[in-house]
NUVO-720939 format. One record per residue: x, y, z of N, C-alpha, C in turn; residue in one letter; residue number from 1. Coordinates in steps of 0.001 Angstrom, whole numbers, plus 500000, padded with zeros to 6 digits. Each point is the difference from the previous one (the first is absolute). Layout:
REM NUVO-720939
[dofi [X,Y,Z],[X,Y,Z],[X,Y,Z],A,NUM]
...
This chain:
REM NUVO-720939
[dofi [500719,498782,499827],[499304,501265,500228],[500784,501208,499998],X,1]
[dofi [501128,499861,500621],[500914,501278,499937],[500336,500260,498614],X,2]
[dofi [500550,499069,499191],[500419,500176,498635],[499020,500658,499294],X,3]
[dofi [498611,499603,500108],[498804,500507,499318],[499920,501548,500316],X,4]
[dofi [500188,500288,501094],[499698,501401,500597],[501152,500821,499357],X,5]
[dofi [501171,499461,499762],[501058,500696,499384],[499651,500331,498500],X,6]
[dofi [499398,499043,499445],[499628,500028,498677],[499002,501149,499904],X,7]
[dofi [499109,499806,500899],[498795,501088,499939],[500530,501414,500181],X,8]
[dofi [501217,500218,500712],[500469,501372,500181],[500560,500504,498864],X,9]
[dofi [500503,498995,499156],[500715,500493,498598],[498910,500530,499133],X,10]
[dofi [498855,499502,499984],[499002,500346,498910],[499160,501312,500798],X,11]
[dofi [500037,499994,501242],[499387,501085,500627],[500687,501353,499879],X,12]
[dofi [501310,499965,500044],[500824,500948,499630],[499400,501048,498799],X,13]
[dofi [499486,499488,499037],[499627,500885,498943],[498717,500753,500416],X,14]
[dofi [499253,499588,501101],[498855,500607,500396],[500523,500946,501063],X,15]
[dofi [500748,499641,500727],[500298,500955,501282],[501041,501135,499734],X,16]
[dofi [500794,499751,498858],[500922,501229,499829],[499379,501277,499959],X,17]
[dofi [498762,500277,499546],[499309,501334,499910],[499125,500147,501188],X,18]
[dofi [499948,499083,500981],[498824,500346,500951],[498750,499769,499420],X,19]
[dofi [499430,499939,501207],[498846,499863,499551],[498930,501162,499818],X,20]
[dofi [491378,505800,483518],[498756,499745,500213],[499183,499413,498917],X,21]
[dofi [499500,498996,500758],[499134,499183,498919],[499405,499040,500817],X,22]
[dofi [498520,499917,499963],[499402,498949,500652],[499071,499282,499021],X,23]
[dofi [499034,499291,500363],[499163,499256,499012],[500552,498706,499651],X,24]
[dofi [499068,499333,499347],[500178,498631,499405],[500380,499871,498695],X,25]
[dofi [500093,501023,499224],[500495,499777,498539],[501506,500263,500032],X,26]
[dofi [500620,498768,499704],[501534,499855,499940],[500380,500243,498557],X,27]
[dofi [500777,501005,499868],[500637,500287,498554],[500664,498827,499419],X,28]
[dofi [500050,499620,498804],[500733,498910,499583],[501377,500110,500075],X,29]
[dofi [500643,501353,499856],[501336,500154,499819],[500665,500411,501531],X,30]
[dofi [499291,499748,501225],[500699,500343,501123],[501112,499005,500487],X,31]
[dofi [500807,500618,500792],[501120,499046,500396],[499796,498701,500585],X,32]
[dofi [498975,500034,501032],[499543,498594,500650],[498629,500151,499894],X,33]
[dofi [499536,498737,499463],[498389,499897,500052],[499609,498734,500739],X,34]
[dofi [498753,500184,500709],[499666,498824,500771],[499653,498673,499130],X,35]
[dofi [500525,498949,500514],[499610,498837,499450],[499299,498807,500785],X,36]
[dofi [499421,499179,499493],[499444,498883,500873],[500982,499176,500482],X,37]
[dofi [499610,499159,501134],[501066,499236,500621],[500572,498840,499010],X,38]
[dofi [501335,499933,499751],[500352,499148,499171],[499788,498433,500323],X,39]
[dofi [499929,499011,499299],[499739,498829,500289],[500983,499235,500961],X,40]
[dofi [499525,499537,501083],[500771,499354,500960],[500477,500668,501073],X,41]
[dofi [499776,501336,499856],[500457,500954,501236],[498945,499901,500912],X,42]
[dofi [500441,500680,501153],[499336,499957,501277],[499369,501258,500306],X,43]
[dofi [498920,500180,500374],[499315,501156,500291],[500314,500424,501511],X,44]
[dofi [500568,501327,500361],[500102,500266,501357],[499065,501245,500402],X,45]
[dofi [499851,500315,501111],[499279,501075,500518],[500391,500642,501234],X,46]
[dofi [499944,501367,500136],[500302,500646,501227],[499119,501452,499949],X,47]
[dofi [499425,500152,501053],[498968,501068,500113],[499224,500479,498991],X,48]
[dofi [499532,499046,499136],[498988,500342,498865],[500953,500179,498751],X,49]
[dofi [501340,499941,499993],[500604,499927,498754],[500460,498511,499737],X,50]
[dofi [499913,499652,498661],[500208,498586,499453],[501035,500278,499148],X,51]
[dofi [500964,498793,499934],[500855,499936,498858],[500276,498540,499839],X,52]
[dofi [501010,499670,499297],[500376,498490,499551],[501430,499932,499890],X,53]
[dofi [500300,498756,500407],[501586,499728,500131],[500246,498616,499286],X,54]
[dofi [501160,499785,499429],[500363,498692,499366],[499939,499029,501043],X,55]
[dofi [499665,498479,499585],[499957,499042,500952],[501241,499696,500954],X,56]
[dofi [501261,500547,499391],[501219,499714,500845],[500338,501181,500888],X,57]
[dofi [499383,501127,500068],[500170,500840,501112],[499224,499813,501330],X,58]
[dofi [500634,500187,500832],[499630,499703,501414],[499748,501337,500696],X,59]
[dofi [499166,499917,501184],[499731,501289,500819],[501315,500205,500805],X,60]
[dofi [500481,501302,500027],[500957,500345,500873],[499788,500247,501345],X,61]
[dofi [500912,499839,500876],[499886,500467,501299],[500753,501319,499978],X,62]
[dofi [499090,501151,500213],[500134,501426,499827],[500270,500589,501577],X,63]
[dofi [500640,500892,500125],[499969,500722,501186],[498711,500655,500499],X,64]
[dofi [499669,500207,501135],[498685,500555,500276],[499842,501193,499370],X,65]
[dofi [498740,500362,499531],[499649,501180,499240],[499862,501158,500928],X,66]
[dofi [499907,501300,499504],[499728,501087,500780],[498607,499906,500461],X,67]
[dofi [499817,500334,501245],[498560,500031,500325],[499031,500484,499130],X,68]
[dofi [498919,499395,499742],[499028,500516,499014],[500205,499645,498627],X,69]
[dofi [501144,499339,499692],[500079,499661,498681],[499931,498386,499830],X,70]
[dofi [499782,499418,498825],[500119,498493,499602],[500859,499760,499061],X,71]
[dofi [500997,498893,500015],[500865,499806,499100],[500135,498521,499704],X,72]
[dofi [500227,499471,498843],[500143,498656,499841],[501039,499861,498647],X,73]
[dofi [500753,498876,500087],[500920,499909,498976],[500117,498471,499610],X,74]
[dofi [500496,499633,498943],[500137,498778,499255],[501425,499976,499275],X,75]
[dofi [500717,498995,499850],[501128,499976,499335],[500496,498640,499563],X,76]
[dofi [501096,499863,499194],[500259,498579,499546],[501221,499708,500860],X,77]
[dofi [500466,498965,499808],[501376,499362,500837],[501204,500815,499384],X,78]
[dofi [500910,500251,500838],[501232,500684,499949],[500856,499280,498657],X,79]
[dofi [500431,500878,499075],[500871,499573,499058],[501370,499584,500464],X,80]
[dofi [500861,499746,499090],[501308,499470,500407],[500765,501236,500681],X,81]
[dofi [499643,501263,499649],[500600,500997,500646],[499487,500453,501150],X,82]
[dofi [498850,499466,500476],[499446,500200,500993],[498788,501014,500105],X,83]
[dofi [499699,500295,498624],[498900,501085,499744],[498813,499277,499989],X,84]
[dofi [498776,500725,500191],[498699,499423,499929],[499281,501182,499186],X,85]
[dofi [498794,499466,499559],[499115,501025,499221],[498628,499847,500338],X,86]
[dofi [499078,501066,499939],[498700,499830,500506],[499377,501185,500065],X,87]
[dofi [498943,500062,500733],[498981,501163,500138],[499753,500295,501453],X,88]
[dofi [499882,501169,500496],[499491,500559,501135],[498861,500979,499851],X,89]
[dofi [498807,499795,500526],[498786,500772,499941],[499707,500608,501281],X,90]
[dofi [499932,501461,499992],[499735,500781,501325],[498660,500458,499793],X,91]
[dofi [499180,500093,501070],[498692,500933,500084],[500115,500917,501002],X,92]
[dofi [499882,501273,499952],[500105,501086,500828],[498697,500776,499982],X,93]
[dofi [499583,500172,501353],[498632,500759,500141],[500190,501463,499747],X,94]
[dofi [501297,500454,500022],[500334,501488,499822],[501265,500062,499305],X,95]
[dofi [499935,500451,498799],[501267,500109,499313],[500822,501070,500524],X,96]
[dofi [501379,499735,500067],[501048,501070,500313],[500255,501251,498832],X,97]
[dofi [499761,499463,498730],[500047,500703,498889],[499091,499640,498970],X,98]
[dofi [499406,500713,499013],[499189,499745,498990],[500718,498901,499066],X,99]
[dofi [499298,499308,499371],[500624,499005,499178],[501140,500309,499198],X,100]
[dofi [499824,501084,499094],[501146,500713,499240],[501298,500137,500771],X,101]
[dofi [499822,500736,501075],[501044,500436,500936],[500645,498679,500557],X,102]
[dofi [499215,499179,500352],[500499,498595,500642],[500840,499182,498935],X,103]
[dofi [499361,500013,498893],[500692,499334,498957],[501416,500449,499733],X,104]
[dofi [500108,501433,499719],[501126,500784,499941],[501110,499871,501062],X,105]
[dofi [499337,499912,501170],[501040,499711,501288],[500549,498628,499930],X,106]
[dofi [499434,499036,499568],[500582,498694,499938],[500974,500121,498933],X,107]
[dofi [499912,500720,498841],[501038,499988,499227],[501237,500715,500286],X,108]
[dofi [499735,501379,500689],[501045,500772,500330],[500789,499222,501241],X,109]
[dofi [499438,499190,500793],[500627,499459,501135],[501035,498868,499323],X,110]
[dofi [499275,499310,499188],[500755,498934,499325],[501311,500514,499223],X,111]
[dofi [499841,501097,499352],[501271,500694,499342],[500938,500333,501006],X,112]
[dofi [499518,500460,501094],[500985,500574,500867],[500737,498852,500962],X,113]
[dofi [499359,498978,500068],[500413,498897,500927],[500328,498639,499199],X,114]
[dofi [499598,499937,498848],[500122,498668,499273],[500443,500214,498626],X,115]
[dofi [500580,501232,499756],[500487,500347,498495],[499015,499665,499023],X,116]
[dofi [498741,500225,500277],[498769,499607,498778],[500307,500624,498956],X,117]
[dofi [499494,499449,498795],[500415,500492,498639],[498646,499682,499150],X,118]
[dofi [499940,500611,498920],[498900,499687,499185],[498468,500156,500349],X,119]
[dofi [499793,500968,500977],[498921,500257,500653],[499005,500601,499015],X,120]
[dofi [498558,499484,500203],[499030,500597,499094],[498619,500061,501174],X,121]
[dofi [499357,501067,499644],[498773,499997,500753],[498823,500428,499030],X,122]
[dofi [498882,499337,500282],[498825,500062,499195],[498850,500101,500876],X,123]
[dofi [499009,500817,499666],[498610,500168,500588],[499076,498987,499389],X,124]
[dofi [499395,499266,500735],[499053,498841,499391],[498564,500400,500316],X,125]
[dofi [499150,499301,499191],[498706,499743,500498],[499888,498575,500486],X,126]
[dofi [499422,499972,501218],[500020,498716,500812],[498530,499839,500574],X,127]
[dofi [499434,498839,499582],[498445,499783,500554],[499945,500131,501628],X,128]
[dofi [499317,500953,500364],[499625,500102,501540],[500900,500991,500612],X,129]
[dofi [500894,500540,499151],[500845,501040,500650],[499758,501256,499691],X,130]
[dofi [500106,501137,500749],[499764,501386,499516],[501363,500537,499164],X,131]
[dofi [501143,499727,500518],[501231,500175,499469],[500964,498800,499919],X,132]
[dofi [500824,499747,498986],[500658,498781,500081],[501367,500552,499116],X,133]
[dofi [501178,499568,500642],[501220,500378,499541],[500862,498781,499839],X,134]
[dofi [500969,499797,498994],[500756,498971,499896],[501501,500330,499861],X,135]
[dofi [500956,499329,500765],[501409,500586,499949],[500884,498678,499704],X,136]
[dofi [500911,500114,499018],[500857,498907,499747],[501338,500469,499973],X,137]
[dofi [501074,499200,500281],[501451,500365,500118],[500734,498704,500265],X,138]
[dofi [501368,499983,499667],[500780,498843,500430],[500974,500495,501009],X,139]
[dofi [499994,499131,501120],[500699,500462,501313],[501283,499212,499848],X,140]
[dofi [501163,500391,500466],[501236,499330,500262],[500010,499454,501539],X,141]
[dofi [499734,498617,500206],[499869,499521,501349],[501175,499130,500162],X,142]
[dofi [500462,500030,501308],[501266,499346,500437],[501035,500690,500680],X,143]
[dofi [500622,499227,501144],[500778,500802,500712],[501559,500047,499433],X,144]
[dofi [500348,499101,499360],[501451,499995,499403],[499973,499999,498612],X,145]
[dofi [499143,499134,499283],[499879,500246,498607],[498537,500145,499687],X,146]
[dofi [499483,500974,499339],[498632,500209,499734],[499538,499238,498954],X,147]
[dofi [498717,499745,500054],[499218,499281,498976],[498948,500860,499594],X,148]
[dofi [499446,500163,498707],[498909,500583,499486],[498870,499525,500534],X,149]
[dofi [498992,500552,500414],[498819,499588,500476],[498851,500917,499371],X,150]
[dofi [499158,499584,498851],[498864,500548,499705],[499088,500199,501052],X,151]
[dofi [499552,501202,500115],[499002,500398,501126],[498872,501008,499496],X,152]
[dofi [498694,499528,500555],[498927,500921,499472],[499037,500115,501171],X,153]
[dofi [499350,501296,500036],[499106,500281,501047],[498605,500364,499310],X,154]
[dofi [498867,499671,500618],[498764,500323,499552],[499231,500653,501254],X,155]
[dofi [499743,501402,499998],[499252,500613,500984],[498725,500427,499795],X,156]
[dofi [499064,499583,500670],[498654,500506,499854],[499414,500963,501092],X,157]
[dofi [499543,500954,499633],[499014,500862,500850],[498677,499592,499892],X,158]
[dofi [499234,499552,501066],[498566,499661,499909],[499040,501014,500620],X,159]
[dofi [498989,500060,499390],[498896,500860,500456],[499785,500141,501628],X,160]
[dofi [500162,498942,500612],[499805,500182,501463],[501068,500272,500741],X,161]
[dofi [500985,500606,499241],[501218,500731,500671],[501435,498865,500280],X,162]
[dofi [499642,498729,499719],[500881,499001,500350],[500931,500147,498651],X,163]
[dofi [501290,499385,500285],[500975,499790,498822],[500402,498653,500108],X,164]
[dofi [500343,499441,498817],[500646,498644,499697],[501068,500245,499191],X,165]
[dofi [501175,499297,500730],[501410,500064,499304],[500317,498581,499866],X,166]
[dofi [500295,499754,498720],[500538,498683,499613],[501365,499976,499453],X,167]
[dofi [500844,499130,500408],[501429,500158,499357],[500340,498604,499636],X,168]
[dofi [500611,499927,498901],[500802,498778,499552],[501242,500078,499740],X,169]
[dofi [500846,499047,500147],[501495,500203,499722],[500472,498634,499875],X,170]
[dofi [501087,499677,499201],[500739,498873,499761],[501310,500069,499490],X,171]
[dofi [500966,499059,500106],[501238,500194,499389],[499695,499748,498370],X,172]
[dofi [500845,500884,499269],[499787,500075,498594],[500377,498579,499463],X,173]
[dofi [499159,499458,499078],[500183,498679,499354],[499551,498835,500870],X,174]
[dofi [499561,500104,501182],[499487,498997,501062],[498542,499701,499369],X,175]
[dofi [499622,498764,500314],[498532,499590,499621],[499030,500970,500565],X,176]
[dofi [500227,500578,501187],[498966,500869,500582],[499887,501493,499121],X,177]
[dofi [501217,500375,499648],[499795,501072,498986],[499022,499915,499091],X,178]
[dofi [499839,498681,499357],[498988,499974,498946],[498570,500116,500392],X,179]
[dofi [499784,500015,501231],[498584,500208,500667],[499588,501308,500547],X,180]
[dofi [501065,500767,500175],[499828,501281,500643],[498681,500884,499397],X,181]
[dofi [500128,500333,498757],[498962,500712,499479],[498532,499322,500233],X,182]
[dofi [499928,498659,499652],[498773,499473,500020],[499362,499879,501534],X,183]
[dofi [500978,500016,501087],[499579,499977,501346],[499386,501321,500292],X,184]
[dofi [500565,501064,499536],[499451,501329,500294],[498840,500240,499339],X,185]
[dofi [499794,499566,498689],[498843,500094,499091],[498859,499329,500637],X,186]
[dofi [500183,499017,500832],[498609,499355,500672],[499546,500784,501172],X,187]
[dofi [500573,500998,500338],[499541,500897,501087],[498504,500331,499904],X,188]
[dofi [499318,499747,500887],[498456,500555,499955],[499584,500589,501267],X,189]
[dofi [499208,500945,500022],[499483,500532,501190],[498566,499929,500085],X,190]
[dofi [499323,499503,501198],[498644,500032,500085],[499231,501504,500237],X,191]
[dofi [498823,499785,500174],[499252,501275,500309],[500124,500211,501566],X,192]
[dofi [500470,499198,500680],[500064,500314,501539],[501344,499533,500483],X,193]
[dofi [501159,500688,499424],[501428,499642,500542],[499936,500685,501499],X,194]
[dofi [500486,499174,500895],[500241,500463,501415],[500750,499001,500711],X,195]
[dofi [500608,500408,501082],[500959,499007,500785],[498998,499705,501296],X,196]
[dofi [499953,498715,500187],[499251,499380,500939],[501139,499115,500909],X,197]
[dofi [499536,499638,501065],[501109,499120,500724],[500241,498685,499354],X,198]
[dofi [501145,499632,499859],[500390,498904,499226],[500238,500204,498534],X,199]
[dofi [499494,501120,499624],[500011,500252,498425],[501512,499833,499562],X,200]
């Protein structure tokens, strides 16, 4: 379990570096990330009224306790030969620290400052159930002695009830998990009643 916790902290770094307009359901054909149905064989997950799906080989992570009032869940594959892992972390916050656009930009800025991130792009999205949605991508250099490129992406959704959803995916470049990052984010769905309850 200790090893699993260490793995979780590696993926969580992409979320914690930064601290913690367009609505409607008509998704443009050319937007950077579009919602998709659950891929065949994937497992549906849920937290606080937010659903998403993960590949069958991804297992739930043991994450540090969430900040009071927030809910968080993560899934990742087994470590590669380099010790790296890839997966997704989804956070539900009842009160956003920043609006979606600012939060997405903060993720990018922090990664540039702390992980030599490059190739960053940001896009405003139309996402079902969200008032505002922003998508940020970049490649982070991860590692203490020798750094390894890790494609990373964030989807940040501001909801009508004041909640915010932050979903982050990251994996070592060229790893099996890297092939699933975009699809994992694209399965994110928000219900009409997103809220955090005990045990969410």
